[in-house]
N, C-alpha and C positions, 0 to 999 in steps of 0.2 A: 913392335915394342912402342910403348907410348912415351918413353923417355924417363929421365931421372927426376923429374919435377915432383912437387908435392902431390901426394895421393889424396883423393877425396874418398872418405869412407862411405860404405853403403849406409843409407839412412832411411828411416821411416818418418813421415811427416808428423806422426802423433807421438812416437816414443824417442825420436832422435837417432843418433848414431847406433848402428847395429853391432852386436857382438858376433865374433866368429865362434859360435857356441861349440862346434865340434872340437875346437882346439883348446877349450877351457874345461878341464875336468870338474871344476867347481860347479859348473852348470848342468851336470849330469841329471839332477832331478827333473829337469825339463824334458829330457828324453822320455821319462816315464809319464809325464803329463801329456806329451804329444801322443804317445801310444794309447794312453787312457782315453783321450778325446776320440780316437778312431773307434774305440769300443764303447764309448759313451759312459765311461766310469772313471772315477778318480782313484788313482793308485796310492794307497796310504804309505807305501815304501818311499815315496818322494818327500815325505814330511818327517819331521822329528816326532818322537813318540808323543802321543796325545794330540798333537796338532793335526795329524791325519784324520783322526776321528772327528774333530771339530770341523775340518774342511769338508769331510764327507757329509756331515749334517747340514752345513751352510750351503755348499755348492753342489752336492750330489744330484739333487733334482734338476738343477739347471744343466748339468753335464748330460744327464739322461735324455733331456729334451733338445739338446744342441743341434743346430743345423750342421751340415758337413763342414769340417775344418780341414783345409788343405795345407796350411802353413802355420808355424808358430815362430814369430819374430821375437828375438830377445834384444833388448837394449844393452848398451855397455854397462857392465856392473860397476858400482862405485862402493868404496869402503864405507862401512857403517858399523861402528861399535864392535870391531873385530870380525865382522861378517861382511856380507855383500847385500846391496839393495839394487834392484833393477826393475824396469818396466818391461812388459811384454804385451804381445798382441796376437790373438788367435784370428786367422783370416781364412775365408772361404768365399765362394761365389756369392753366398747369401749371408755371410756373417763377418763381423768385425767387432771383436770384444777386447777391451783393454784391461790390463791388470798390473799389479805391482806385487813384488815378493821380496822377502828378506831371507837370506840363507846364512846358516851358521854351520861350522864343522863340529862333529861330535868327537868323543874321546878317541875314536878310531881314525879320525881324519877324514871321515866321509862328510860331504856337504849335503845338508838337508834343508828343506824349506821350513822356516820357523814362523813366518807370517805370510799370509796369502790373501790378496784382494783381487776380485774379478767382477766385471760388469755382468752379472748373471743374466739380466734381461736381454742384453745384446747377443747372447748365445742363441736365442730362439726367435728374436724379432727380426724382421726384414732389415737388411743392411741399408743404411742411409748415409748420405754425405754429411760431414760435420758442418759444412757451410757451402753455399753456392760458390762456384768458381768458374770464371770465364777466362780462357787463355787470352793473353794480350795479342791483339791482331794488328796493332800499329807498329809493325816491325821497321817500317821505313818512314822517314819524315815527309 
């Protein structure tokens, strides 16, 4: 046991603190996005009516050409006009693609993606560092 001190949440250096997505039913549409990435297709059921068709037109080709994605990281959702906004990141050995989404609940209480942005080019281009980084080697004076 590590003690009763403050806990440091899991974090991604590009999207910040990470969500425990499995525990938050409002983030269920991302389960469909993750599954769709494995099949290289965008599932319109993750989106509100009409938005799924638009997302398929805008992002469908990028999804079909995407390099293998092994993980979908979700940032902590924040309240936004009665809905949720969050950043996310698709990760794989050769891919790192950032995105943002806004979710709203429908009349039945189901949370769906209302707005979706994704770095389409990053899905198929070779993964690159955001900036050069060298570990600090001066540990001792």
